[in-house]
C-alpha positions, 0 to 999 in steps of 0.5 A: 463523507456524504450520506444520503437517504433512499427515497422510494415511491410511496405507491410501491407496496414492496417498499412500504414495509419498514417505513423509510428503510429499503426492503432489501436491507430487511430480511423476512424474519427477525435476526436471531439474538446471539448469546454473549461471547464467553471469550470477549474482553469485558467492558469492566476491564480497565484495559477494555478501552484500548482494545474496543477502540483501535483506530489507525492513528494519523501518525501511522498513516503518515508513516506508511505514506512516507515509507512508500515515498522514501523506499521505491521498492515498497511502493513498486511492490504494492503497485505490482500486487494491485495489478497482479490481482487481476481482472474480474467479471460479475454475473447473476445468471440472467442475460438481460441483468448481466448486460445492465450489471456489466454496464454499471461495472464499466461506467459507475463514477468513482470519486471525482475523476474515476470511472468503473468498478475495477478502478475503485477496487484497485484503489481499495486494495492499495489502501488495504495493503498500505494501512491494513484497513480500507474504507469505501462508500456507496453513494445512491441517487437522490431518488433511490433508483440507482447507485450514483457513485462509489467513494473512496474514503480517507481513514483519517476522518473515521474511527473504527471500533467495536459495537455493542457486541464483539460481533458488531462493527461501529464506524464513527466520524472523528470530530472536535472532542466527540465522534459521531456514528455514521447515519447509514452504516449499511452503505459503507464498505470496510475490510481489515487485513489480518486483524489480530484476535479480538480486534476489529481493525487490521494491520498493514502489510508494511508492519515490521518494515519501518526499522528496516527501512530506516536503516536502509535509508541511513545507508543510502544517505551515507553513500550519497554524502560519500559520493558528494564528498568524493565528487566535490573534492576538498583540499588541504593546503599546508605552507611550511616556512623554511629556516630562513628568518625572512620566511618566518617573519613574513609567514603570515603574509605568505600564507594569506597570499597562498590562500587567496591565489588558491581560492582564485584558482578554484573559482576559475575552475568552477566557471570553466576556466583553467588557471594554474597555481604557482607557489614558492617554498614548501607548499603541500596540497592534499585531498581531504579524505583521500586516504579513507576507504568507502565502506562496501554497502552491497552486503548490508543493502542486500540483507535489508532488501531481502527482509523487505522482499520476504515481507511483501511476498514478491519474487525479487526479479519482479522488483528489478533485483537480479539475484541468482535463482534456479528455475525450480526456485522461481516456480516455487516463488510463483506458486507462493505469489499465486496463493497470496493473490488468491488471498487478496481476491477472497478479501475483495470478493465480498466488497464486490458482491455487496456493491453489485447486490445493492445495484441489483436490488435497486433495479428490482433484480433479485438474482445473486451476483457471482464474481469470476476472477480471471486467471493470474497467468497463462503458466498456471493454466498450462501447468493445470492442463498438464496435470489433468493430462497426466491424471487422464493418462494414469486413469487410462492405464489403470482401466487397461489393467 
């Protein structure tokens, strides 16, 4: 990751205070010092090192990536959640400032080939859902007058740990034998998904699914092998010599002749030629495994998919699963999905506010940005409108009485 320093004009008295630090990173008064937490784990505890530093290991990152590649339902669910989270607009209460801010949200560079704040937030949420943590960086211009780009950082290069107090967060770059704290942590964006009590890092949305996914893949692999065996038949050719002494004497030569002719017939079939196989004597030809039955995998596969769908909180019909459901059940599933999306929006709102506030302060605009999310779907608006209508009618009846 690249960390740049802000260089502001020295003749501007607004930015002289505090040396080479930005004035908007400093408050007008000194931050109060908090008392030590009574419930935090003591650093003298021999197990403290396992809780103060809880990085997402590279093995976990590879595991979740492999799960998304191997199980299409999981990958499709995460992508749909990202898209269903919806669009947003940012305002700050001033028309001229809103114009500048909207232009920034639409044109800011994201990584090497992305554009727009919405693109950054989409990839940020995708990383948050997959790994339980998301990391980004605000890259300012060299002269400190603007935000040059937004960078979507990889979790493999950093380690997130508890700072000097349980209320502080420290992000370090992983190095050979030693981690180096970042120089400008105020330019970093970090979000944790459902962090356990006392921890600083979150947990992946896919936690609990590796075992279920492994069983599902075993079933799919077995089904594939069975279909390969049934589609590419294997034959058992049995030659039984008769009681005649001549057949018993030349049984070996006849068996080799039958095997050679059978191989020629099969090779001709692979090349699209039809060749008959003619044998004299007691020759039995059977398909290997023809008497075996293929195990029905519909029930176990559905049970495993139900576990995955329950974890991802998406209605089955959104994932292409045609399971029987009632209209009332579908409405309840939609309400649950709406609450899940609202939760993800609440996690993303502070990130959007921090980016836009930094942009406004660099342009000497002191208004506070406000994030307005679009409606999730039209059905919610219709239901809310009907509810308001019923309430208004009830109020009118009460006043008439």
